[in-house]
Structure formats: C-alpha cells, structure tokens
C-alpha positions in Angstrom: 9.0 117.0 48.1 12.4 118.6 48.5 10.7 121.5 50.6 8.9 119.1 52.9 12.0 117.2 53.3 14.1 120.5 54.1 11.3 121.6 56.6 11.5 118.2 58.3 15.1 118.2 58.6 15.0 121.8 60.1 12.4 120.5 62.5 14.6 117.6 63.6 17.6 119.9 64.0 15.5 122.3 66.3 14.4 119.4 68.5 18.0 118.0 68.6 19.1 121.5 69.7 16.3 121.8 72.0 17.0 118.4 73.7 20.6 119.8 74.1 19.3 122.9 75.8 17.3 121.1 78.2 20.1 118.6 79.0 22.3 121.5 79.3 20.0 123.2 81.8 19.8 119.9 83.7 23.5 119.7 84.1 23.9 123.4 85.3 21.3 122.6 88.0 22.9 119.4 88.9 26.3 120.9 89.1 24.6 123.8 91.3 22.9 121.2 93.9 26.0 119.0 93.9 28.2 122.2 94.9 25.9 123.0 97.6 25.9 119.3 98.7 29.7 119.2 98.7 30.2 122.3 100.9 27.6 121.3 103.3 28.9 117.8 104.2 32.7 119.2 104.3 31.5 121.6 106.9 29.4 119.3 109.0 32.0 116.4 108.9 34.7 118.8 110.3 35.6 117.3 113.8 36.0 120.9 115.1 32.4 121.7 114.3 30.4 121.9 117.5 26.9 122.2 115.7 24.8 119.4 115.0 26.0 117.9 111.8 22.6 117.4 110.2 21.6 121.0 111.2 24.6 122.4 109.3 23.8 120.4 106.1 20.1 121.5 106.2 21.3 125.0 107.1 23.5 125.1 104.0 20.6 124.0 101.8 18.3 126.3 103.3 20.5 129.5 102.8 20.9 128.2 99.0 17.1 128.1 98.5 17.2 124.4 98.3 15.9 123.2 101.6 13.1 121.2 100.1 15.6 119.3 98.0 17.2 117.4 100.8 16.1 113.6 100.9 18.1 112.5 103.8 21.1 113.4 105.9 23.2 110.4 107.6 25.8 110.9 110.2 28.2 108.2 111.4 30.6 109.5 114.0 33.1 107.8 116.6 36.1 108.9 118.8 38.2 109.9 115.9 36.1 110.2 112.8 32.6 111.9 111.5 31.2 110.9 108.1 28.2 112.9 106.8 26.3 111.8 103.7 23.3 113.9 102.2 21.0 112.9 99.4 19.2 115.5 97.5 17.1 115.5 94.5 14.7 118.1 92.7 13.2 118.1 89.1 13.3 120.5 86.1 10.5 121.3 83.8 11.6 120.9 80.2 11.2 123.3 77.4 11.6 121.1 74.4 11.7 117.5 75.5 7.9 117.9 76.5 7.1 117.4 72.8 8.6 114.1 73.2 6.4 113.2 76.3 9.2 114.1 78.8 7.9 116.9 80.8 10.5 116.9 83.7 14.0 115.6 84.3 15.3 114.4 87.6 18.3 116.2 89.3 20.0 114.1 91.9 23.1 114.8 94.1 24.8 112.7 96.6 27.8 113.6 98.7 29.7 112.3 101.4 32.7 113.8 103.4 34.7 112.3 106.1 37.1 113.6 108.6 39.1 110.7 110.1 42.0 111.3 112.5 43.9 108.1 111.9 46.5 106.8 114.2 49.7 108.9 113.3 53.3 108.6 114.1 55.1 112.0 113.5 58.8 112.7 113.6 59.3 116.4 113.7 62.9 117.5 112.9 64.0 120.9 113.7 67.3 122.8 112.5 68.7 124.5 115.5 72.0 125.2 113.9 73.9 128.7 114.2 72.3 130.3 111.3 69.0 130.2 113.1 70.5 132.9 115.2 69.8 135.4 112.5 66.8 138.0 113.0 63.7 136.4 114.3 64.2 132.8 112.9 64.4 131.0 116.0 61.5 132.7 117.5 59.3 132.1 114.3 60.3 128.5 114.4 59.2 128.2 118.0 56.0 129.9 117.3 55.3 127.7 114.2 56.4 124.4 115.8 54.3 125.2 119.0 51.3 125.7 116.9 51.9 122.6 115.1 52.0 120.5 118.3 48.6 122.2 119.4 47.0 121.5 116.2 47.8 117.6 115.9 47.7 117.0 119.6 44.2 117.7 120.8 41.5 116.0 122.9 40.1 114.2 119.8 43.5 112.7 119.1 44.5 111.6 122.5 46.2 108.2 122.4 46.1 108.2 118.4 48.9 110.7 117.6 52.5 110.5 118.8 55.4 113.0 118.1 59.1 112.3 118.2 60.9 115.7 118.5 64.4 115.6 116.8 66.3 118.8 117.3 69.4 118.7 115.2 72.5 120.8 114.2 76.2 119.5 114.1 74.7 116.2 115.3 71.7 114.9 117.2 71.7 114.2 120.9 70.1 110.9 121.6 69.8 111.5 125.3 70.3 108.8 127.9 66.9 107.2 127.5 67.6 105.9 123.9 71.4 106.1 124.2 71.5 103.6 127.1 69.1 101.3 125.4 71.5 100.9 122.3 74.5 99.0 121.7 77.2 101.7 121.9 80.8 101.1 122.2 81.7 103.8 125.2 85.2 102.2 125.7 88.2 103.9 124.2 91.3 102.3 122.7 92.8 102.4 126.3 90.1 100.2 127.5 88.5 103.2 129.6 85.3 105.0 129.3 85.5 107.4 126.2 83.6 110.2 128.0 80.3 110.9 129.9 79.8 114.4 128.4 77.1 113.7 125.6 75.0 111.2 123.9 75.7 111.3 120.2 76.0 108.1 118.2 78.3 107.9 115.0 76.5 106.4 112.1 78.4 104.9 109.0 77.6 106.0 105.7 75.8 102.7 104.8 73.4 103.3 107.8 72.0 106.1 105.6 70.7 103.6 103.2 68.2 102.0 105.4 65.5 103.5 107.6 66.0 100.9 110.4 68.2 100.9 113.3 70.6 97.8 113.3 69.9 96.4 116.7 72.6 93.9 116.2 75.3 96.5 115.4 77.4 98.3 118.0 77.6 101.9 117.2 80.4 104.0 118.2 80.2 106.9 120.7 80.7 110.3 119.2 83.9 112.2 120.3 83.2 115.2 122.7 84.9 118.4 121.6 84.2 121.9 120.6 85.5 122.7 117.0 84.6 126.3 115.9 87.1 128.9 117.5 83.9 131.0 118.4 80.3 130.1 119.6 76.9 131.2 118.8 75.7 130.0 122.2 78.2 132.0 124.2 78.0 135.4 122.0 81.0 134.4 119.8 83.6 134.2 122.5 87.0 132.9 121.7 88.1 129.7 123.0 84.6 128.7 124.0 83.3 125.1 125.0 79.7 125.8 124.3 79.0 124.7 120.7 80.3 121.2 121.0 80.1 118.9 118.1 77.5 116.8 119.9 74.7 118.9 121.5 74.7 118.1 125.3 72.1 120.0 127.0 69.0 118.4 128.2 66.6 120.5 126.3 68.7 119.4 123.2 67.7 115.7 123.5 65.3 113.7 121.3 61.9 113.3 122.8 60.5 110.0 121.8 56.9 109.0 121.2 55.1 111.8 123.1 51.6 113.2 123.3 52.4 115.7 126.0 52.0 119.1 124.2 52.8 121.1 127.2 56.3 119.3 127.5 57.0 119.4 123.7 56.4 123.0 123.6 58.4 123.6 126.7 61.3 121.9 125.2 60.9 123.5 121.7 60.9 127.0 123.7 64.3 126.3 125.2 66.2 125.5 121.9 68.8 127.8 121.0 71.1 128.2 117.9 74.4 126.4 117.8 77.0 124.8 115.6 76.7 123.6 112.2 74.0 121.6 110.0 73.8 118.1 109.4 70.4 117.4 108.2 71.0 113.9 107.2 71.6 113.0 110.8 68.4 114.4 111.9 66.5 112.7 109.1 68.2 109.1 110.0 66.9 109.5 113.5 63.6 110.8 112.5 62.9 107.8 110.1 64.6 105.2 112.4 62.0 106.1 115.1 59.0 105.5 112.7 60.7 102.0 111.9 59.5 98.8 113.6 63.3 98.2 114.7 62.7 101.0 117.2 59.8 99.1 118.9 61.9 97.3 121.5 63.4 100.6 122.7 60.1 102.2 122.8 58.7 99.3 124.7 61.4 99.5 127.2 60.6 103.2 127.6 57.2 102.4 128.2 58.0 99.8 130.8 60.1 102.5 132.6 57.3 105.0 132.6 59.1 107.4 129.9 56.4 106.8 127.3 52.5 106.4 127.5 51.3 102.9 127.5 48.8 103.8 124.8 51.6 103.7 122.5 52.6 100.1 123.1 53.4 98.4 119.9 54.8 101.5 118.3 56.3 102.1 115.7 53.7 99.9 114.1 54.5 97.4 111.0 54.4 99.2 107.8 51.5 97.0 106.7 49.3 98.5 109.3 47.1 100.4 107.1 45.3 102.4 110.1 48.4 104.3 111.0 50.3 107.1 109.0 53.8 107.5 109.5 54.9 111.0 108.5 58.1 113.3 108.9 58.2 117.0 109.0 61.8 118.0 108.1 62.7 121.7 108.5 66.0 123.5 107.8 67.1 127.1 107.3 70.2 126.2 105.4 72.0 123.3 103.9 74.3 120.2 105.0 77.8 121.7 106.3 81.1 120.0 106.6 82.0 118.2 109.8 85.4 117.1 111.2 86.5 114.4 113.6 89.7 114.2 115.8 92.0 111.6 114.4 91.8 108.5 116.5 95.5 108.5 117.5 94.8 111.8 119.3 91.8 110.8 121.1 93.1 107.2 122.0 93.5 107.8 125.9 91.6 109.1 128.9 94.0 111.9 129.3 93.8 113.0 125.4 89.9 112.8 125.6 89.9 114.8 128.8 92.2 117.3 127.3 89.8 117.9 124.2 86.8 118.4 126.5 88.8 121.2 128.3 90.1 123.1 125.3 88.6 124.4 122.0 90.1 122.4 119.4 90.5 124.9 116.8 91.6 127.3 119.2 94.3 124.9 120.8 95.6 123.8 117.4 96.0 127.1 116.2 97.8 128.7 119.4 99.8 125.7 120.3 100.2 123.4 117.4 101.0 125.5 114.4 97.5 125.3 112.9 98.2 121.8 111.2 94.6 120.6 111.5 95.2 118.0 108.9 97.6 116.2 111.3 95.1 116.1 114.1 91.8 116.0 112.4 90.1 114.8 109.3 86.7 115.7 107.3 84.2 113.0 108.2 81.3 114.8 106.1 81.8 117.2 103.4 78.9 119.2 102.3 78.3 117.2 99.0 78.6 114.0 101.1 76.0 115.3 103.4 73.7 115.8 100.4 74.1 112.3 99.2 73.5 110.8 102.6 70.2 112.9 102.9 69.1 111.8 99.6 69.8 108.3 100.3 68.0 108.6 103.7 64.8 110.2 102.0 64.7 107.8 99.3 64.8 104.9 102.0 62.0 106.5 104.1 59.8 107.1 100.9 60.3 103.3 100.0 58.6 102.5 103.1 55.7 104.9 102.3 56.7 107.5 105.0 55.2 110.6 104.1 57.9 113.4 104.1 57.2 117.1 104.5 60.1 119.4 104.1 60.1 123.1 104.9 63.0 125.4 103.5 63.1 128.3 105.8 64.8 131.3 104.2 67.1 129.0 102.3 69.3 129.6 99.2 68.5 127.8 96.0 70.7 124.8 96.9 69.1 124.1 100.0 65.6 124.5 98.5 66.4 121.9 95.8 67.8 119.4 98.4 64.8 119.8 100.5 62.4 119.6 97.5 64.2 116.4 96.4 63.5 115.0 99.8 59.9 115.5 100.2 57.5 113.1 99.1 56.4 115.4 96.1 57.0 118.8 95.1 53.6 119.8 96.9 55.1 118.3 100.0 57.8 121.0 100.0 57.4 124.4 101.4 59.9 127.4 100.7 59.0 130.1 103.1 60.4 133.4 104.5 59.8 135.0 108.1 56.4 134.3 109.6 55.3 132.2 106.6 56.9 129.2 108.5 53.7 129.2 110.5 51.7 128.8 107.4 53.8 125.9 106.3 53.5 124.0 109.6 49.7 124.9 109.6 49.2 123.5 106.2 51.0 120.3 107.1 48.8 119.8 110.2 45.6 120.2 108.4 46.9 117.5 106.0 47.7 115.3 108.8 44.2 115.9 110.2 42.8 115.6 106.8 39.4 116.5 105.6 38.6 114.7 102.5 35.8 114.3 100.2 35.2 110.5 99.8 32.2 110.3 97.5 
C-alpha cells in the first residue's frame, strides 16, 4: 500500500510540475506577444510617424513572425492626438495539461498607446549672466534653446502651445508691453519721472511666496545704473555703462505668450552675456506669467495685436485639466549678491541722471573715497537669493506647475539649488558643454509626451 501511495504522490508531483511548465511557457509567450504589441502601438501612435498607423502595427507583427496573431487594429486620431489599439491572440499546445483534457492555452495581448499634444503653457527661463561668456557656453545655449523651440512649436501644435521667453541676469527686463500694463510707480521722491532708461520692476521679498502678480499692488520702478567697474558686454572696459543692473536692450525683454518660432529663435540668437545672476527674479516672472493673474495683461496684449488671438483666456485656470503649465529653468551658476543705491542719493532728477551717466563703482571709488556703504546697500545676498528661489519654486509646485531645471556647468552648490527647485530629482539635468542640447531635447520630448496608456 505504501508503494502504491508513493507512486501516486510522485505522479501527482510530476503532474503539478508539468502544469507549472505549461503555465510558464504560456507566460513567456504572452510576454513576447505583449512586448511586440507595445512596441508596435508606440511606433504607430507617434504623431511624427508619416506611415499608416495600422500598417505600422501589422508590419511589426509581421517582422516578428506573428502576423496571423493580430485580431484587430483600431486608430483614433485628431488634430493633436493619435490613439492606436491592437488586439492579438494565439494559442499554445500544452505538454502536460493535455492529460487533464486541456490541449491548448489561449495567449491574449492588448495594447494601446497615445501621443497627445495637450495645450501647454511654457515659460523658458534662460541665464544670460556674465559667466555665460566663458568658452562656448552662450552658443551652446542658443543652439539648445533654438532646438527646443522647434521641437515644441510645430504645425501639429499650432494654437496649442505658447512660450514665454524670460532672459535673466542681474534682473529681468519686463519690456514696455508688460511694464506699461502694470501698476508701477515711475515717480521719484521729487515728484518727477524716475527715468525712461529701462523696464525692470522691484519685487518685495514677500512677492516670492506667491506665484501670482498682485494686480492691486503698485510696484516700484527699478533704479537705472551700472554697478560693476568693468563690463562683459563692452569687453571689460573701465567706467563702462553697458552691464546695467536692469537689462535695457530690446532683445533682452520678456517675450510673452508666443508661438512664433522664428521670432523666438531670433531673439535668443541675439542674447549676450552680462552682469550678475538673480535666478529667483527670472523664476518669479516665469511663474507669474503662467498664473491667471497675468490674464488681464495677456488679454490687453491680444487686443493690441501683440499676442495671437488663439491664446485668449491664457493663462488658464489651474483647474483646466486640458492644459499643462511648465517652466524650463536654466542657469550656469548660482544666485549672486545685488546692490541698490540708497534712496537719499537717488531722490532727485539730477541724481538719477548722474548715476545713468557714471559707472557707480567707478565714480564712488574715484571721487568719493570708496565708501560704498554710505551710498549703497545690499538688497539681495547670495543666501537670500537661494531662499527666495526656494520659496518661489515651492509656490509654483503647490500650483502643480511642472518645473524642469538645468544646471549647465554648475558647481555643487548651484546643482543642489536647482535640483531642489525641480519638480523631482528626475526633472533636474546637470550637463556640460553640448549636453545642454540633450537636456532641452529630453524636456521637449516629455512635453510632447508619448505614453503607454494601457
């Protein structure tokens, strides 16, 4: 009896093992079939794919020796999306389960891929500070940023994707289109015009706790003067007036809500390295221009013909789940300190004119005994800049704005600050040289995301 029982148990174990072998073979074939299905629909759903989507799917299966497995291919596409679904099935003869009356096992696969270009609001924030004058940094940035523009602004994304271009250095030039549509105090202590040299707006530290522009607030007009004794733009000449604290040239202005790739790239190609680095001010403008508080300014720009009518209603509300808001923030350094002239020495028209005619540091050193502390004060230290940037990044992330950050040939401190600003560690790129193009390309591909939805 024990021998019979032992033989019976051995038979049962062999059968169980055989069933396991059949199921394992079945799973291996299912995985292989599913893998082909996934690759096929991903290729077919690509909006850049010019071949017939169904033909692409069937070709993948044919080249894998599985052409007869395809049951159906469904393609659904429109102006800004393409969805491809494939159902495939085959059967496998069993080796052991047939003893139980199961001669075959079914192997199904179903896969769906979608590429959808949602409506996207992008703020591209580019560091053009003096350190960008080193080597080929500036040209590498121009190439990468131009390629990014071409990648996201295509015929397929017309009227769907808009870009705010925000060049920044020691400050950000809002430009007259934006400056003149905000509440800015342009009257000095003497009741006369502060100046008409540039279009920078001073923010209070509390302004960096919020994404929004406070439309009820009266902002202060930034002083116009050149701080550093020498200048990057003018080739380090003494007593220069070139690298003013506020950028003042036309090509340094913010470009709001644009889909004109040619114009954007043209302005990018004109950018020149200058002055210091205030990342947090660039980030403030980038986030504010994605906030609904900027909509009234954008509407006015549309009415005046400066922005395409297709972007009426932008920036959209945060509750609009059809629109992605994202910031691409790039720097090659870290926040630097920044000074301002004490109000007493900037209080009259003649004093304001004086500082627009003379390099501040040069004049104080040459004529006033280098007593900077008497005539100026530090508005932002490097550590204060880091805190304000973190506050600004946190405020944007709370609004579900996606932040991509690029540390371009940065030191560890700058890398850590930029990594902390990004939406996640995977949203941060630390790159050298021409790798900056790879970073911008990777971000563009994520924005035009191709994703497996089932």
